[in-house]
VMD Tcl script that draws the C-alpha trace (Angstrom):
set ca {
  {8.98 -31.44 0.79}
  {10.56 -28.05 2.57}
  {7.08 -26.24 1.73}
  {6.10 -22.70 2.23}
  {5.32 -22.48 5.74}
  {1.61 -21.40 5.32}
  {0.90 -24.50 3.67}
  {0.65 -27.13 6.39}
  {-2.92 -28.44 5.98}
  {-4.97 -29.35 3.71}
  {-6.51 -27.78 1.26}
  {-3.72 -25.44 1.67}
  {-0.97 -27.89 0.89}
  {-2.13 -28.98 -2.48}
  {-3.19 -25.82 -3.37}
  {0.66 -24.90 -2.45}
  {2.10 -27.26 -4.67}
  {0.02 -27.28 -7.22}
  {-1.59 -23.79 -7.91}
  {-0.15 -20.94 -5.95}
  {2.00 -19.16 -8.46}
  {1.56 -20.96 -11.27}
  {1.28 -18.46 -13.81}
  {-2.36 -18.11 -14.70}
  {-3.07 -16.50 -18.12}
  {-6.42 -17.81 -18.74}
  {-9.56 -14.93 -18.07}
  {-11.62 -17.11 -16.22}
  {-9.61 -18.42 -14.38}
  {-7.76 -14.87 -13.84}
  {-11.93 -13.90 -12.81}
  {-12.34 -16.53 -10.45}
  {-9.03 -15.75 -8.21}
  {-9.98 -12.53 -8.41}
  {-12.74 -12.52 -6.46}
  {-12.12 -15.46 -4.24}
  {-9.34 -12.81 -3.28}
  {-11.75 -10.39 -2.46}
  {-14.15 -12.79 -0.86}
  {-10.83 -13.99 1.16}
  {-10.60 -10.17 2.81}
  {-11.06 -10.74 6.69}
  {-10.97 -14.20 6.41}
  {-8.82 -17.17 6.39}
  {-7.69 -18.31 2.39}
  {-8.40 -22.21 3.78}
  {-11.99 -20.88 4.00}
  {-12.07 -19.53 0.46}
  {-10.43 -22.57 -0.63}
  {-13.19 -25.11 1.12}
  {-16.01 -23.18 -0.05}
  {-13.92 -23.13 -3.39}
  {-16.55 -25.50 -5.54}
  {-19.42 -24.40 -4.00}
  {-18.48 -20.66 -5.33}
  {-17.96 -22.26 -8.90}
  {-21.51 -23.67 -8.16}
  {-23.74 -20.86 -6.70}
  {-21.34 -17.92 -9.69}
  {-21.81 -19.95 -12.50}
  {-18.60 -21.18 -12.86}
  {-17.15 -17.61 -12.48}
  {-18.16 -16.73 -16.12}
  {-18.66 -12.90 -16.27}
  {-21.39 -12.60 -18.96}
  {-23.36 -14.85 -16.88}
  {-23.18 -12.96 -13.71}
  {-22.87 -9.49 -14.89}
  {-26.99 -9.57 -15.77}
  {-27.09 -11.12 -11.86}
  {-30.50 -9.37 -10.73}
  {-32.19 -9.06 -7.69}
  {-33.35 -12.73 -7.17}
  {-29.67 -13.84 -7.83}
  {-29.02 -12.22 -5.15}
  {-31.44 -13.34 -2.73}
  {-29.98 -16.55 -3.57}
  {-26.46 -16.19 -3.01}
  {-27.34 -14.44 0.19}
  {-29.49 -17.81 1.58}
  {-26.10 -19.98 -0.17}
  {-25.05 -21.31 3.11}
  {-21.76 -22.86 0.70}
  {-20.10 -19.15 0.19}
  {-19.51 -16.09 2.28}
  {-22.83 -14.64 2.51}
  {-21.87 -10.90 2.46}
  {-23.82 -8.38 0.72}
  {-20.72 -5.74 -0.09}
  {-18.83 -8.92 -1.76}
  {-21.74 -10.51 -3.61}
  {-22.86 -6.85 -4.77}
  {-19.01 -6.51 -5.62}
  {-18.82 -9.98 -7.98}
  {-21.81 -9.01 -9.83}
  {-20.25 -4.95 -10.21}
  {-16.89 -6.96 -11.31}
  {-18.33 -8.99 -13.43}
  {-19.32 -6.01 -15.27}
  {-15.65 -4.19 -15.06}
  {-14.27 -7.15 -16.70}
  {-16.11 -7.23 -19.61}
  {-15.63 -3.52 -20.52}
  {-12.07 -4.23 -19.69}
  {-11.84 -7.42 -22.53}
  {-13.01 -4.76 -24.74}
  {-10.85 -2.32 -23.82}
  {-8.13 -4.50 -24.03}
  {-8.57 -7.82 -25.81}
  {-9.08 -9.85 -22.89}
  {-8.72 -9.97 -19.26}
  {-5.17 -11.56 -18.77}
  {-3.80 -8.72 -21.43}
  {-4.96 -6.26 -18.80}
  {-3.62 -8.24 -15.63}
  {-0.05 -8.95 -16.51}
  {0.63 -5.66 -17.99}
  {1.39 -4.78 -14.53}
  {4.60 -6.68 -13.86}
  {5.28 -6.31 -17.74}
  {3.67 -9.58 -18.85}
  {6.26 -12.13 -17.16}
  {6.56 -13.27 -13.37}
  {8.92 -11.30 -11.22}
  {10.37 -13.73 -9.40}
  {11.15 -12.80 -5.81}
  {14.23 -14.24 -3.76}
  {13.03 -14.41 -0.09}
  {13.90 -16.52 2.48}
  {11.62 -15.84 5.63}
  {7.90 -15.11 5.33}
  {8.26 -12.33 7.22}
  {10.11 -9.97 4.48}
  {7.36 -11.01 2.22}
  {5.58 -8.23 1.48}
  {1.39 -7.66 2.31}
  {1.62 -4.64 -1.29}
  {3.87 -3.20 -3.61}
  {3.91 -0.33 -6.20}
  {2.66 -3.11 -8.82}
  {-0.05 -4.15 -6.63}
  {-0.86 -0.65 -5.92}
  {-1.17 0.17 -9.56}
  {-3.38 -2.33 -10.26}
  {-5.27 -1.81 -7.33}
  {-5.63 2.18 -8.15}
  {-6.80 1.25 -11.87}
  {-9.19 -1.72 -10.94}
  {-10.97 1.02 -8.18}
  {-10.69 3.99 -11.30}
  {-12.94 1.64 -13.03}
  {-15.49 0.87 -10.47}
  {-14.14 -2.65 -9.35}
  {-14.78 -3.22 -5.64}
  {-12.87 -5.36 -3.01}
  {-9.54 -4.63 -5.00}
  {-7.43 -2.66 -2.60}
  {-3.61 -3.14 -2.92}
  {-2.81 -6.06 -0.67}
  {-6.32 -8.07 -2.05}
  {-4.53 -7.20 -5.66}
  {-1.15 -9.02 -4.43}
  {-2.58 -11.56 -2.68}
  {-4.04 -12.02 -6.18}
  {-0.78 -11.89 -7.79}
  {0.83 -13.95 -5.80}
  {-2.18 -16.70 -6.67}
  {-1.80 -16.10 -10.63}
  {2.40 -16.03 -10.50}
  {2.46 -12.93 -11.56}
  {4.67 -12.81 -8.73}
  {7.12 -15.95 -7.46}
  {6.97 -15.94 -3.99}
  {7.53 -19.26 -2.91}
  {10.37 -18.56 -0.18}
  {14.18 -20.07 -1.92}
  {14.36 -22.88 0.33}
  {10.59 -24.50 -1.24}
  {11.32 -26.68 -4.23}
  {8.35 -24.91 -6.33}
  {10.58 -21.78 -5.91}
  {12.57 -23.13 -8.67}
  {10.24 -25.22 -10.40}
  {8.03 -21.80 -11.22}
  {11.62 -19.96 -12.98}
  {13.22 -18.72 -9.61}
  {16.73 -19.32 -9.96}
  {18.99 -20.15 -7.32}
  {22.27 -18.00 -7.53}
  {25.36 -20.19 -8.85}
  {28.22 -19.88 -9.19}
  {29.40 -19.39 -13.13}
  {31.80 -22.00 -14.12}
  {33.48 -21.37 -17.45}
}
mol new
graphics top color blue
foreach p $ca { graphics top sphere $p radius 0.5 }
foreach p [lrange $ca 0 end-1] q [lrange $ca 1 end] { graphics top cylinder $p $q radius 0.2 }
display resetview
């Protein structure tokens, strides 16, 4: 299968083939991806994928209601957990972002409705032929980042937000040569016939 060239080893291959770019509308899963993308800052995504099961266990299944109530004892427990990235700022950001998630859900009804508003409620279908053409950020990720930062979220810079948008299917950034591109709604240009 001519996959996108970044998916060459496990767990990236399975992630590419089954998850990356698939539209996500489940609030808890969206929260998980936002936290994991922030945790990835400065590291490889494969590192995070390998620790994902540990993250789910350490952070109570990424349930924001529970994480928002974490105190100092939880922070100390997480700092001692070798199964996750033990970075005090990233751990604190997860707790802060859980509280922000709860406020956003109150305001918009769902975290999903808020996040998908940045792409007009449906995936942006890009047409990239090479990985070098894929941007690290866009006007949409800039807007998402600025609004999340204004609301007190942490580790949500525009590049992190764009990676999040790619992961959760808000944009289809599979290369046009990748079978997943068409499977996820990307249309290959064809001559029109009557």
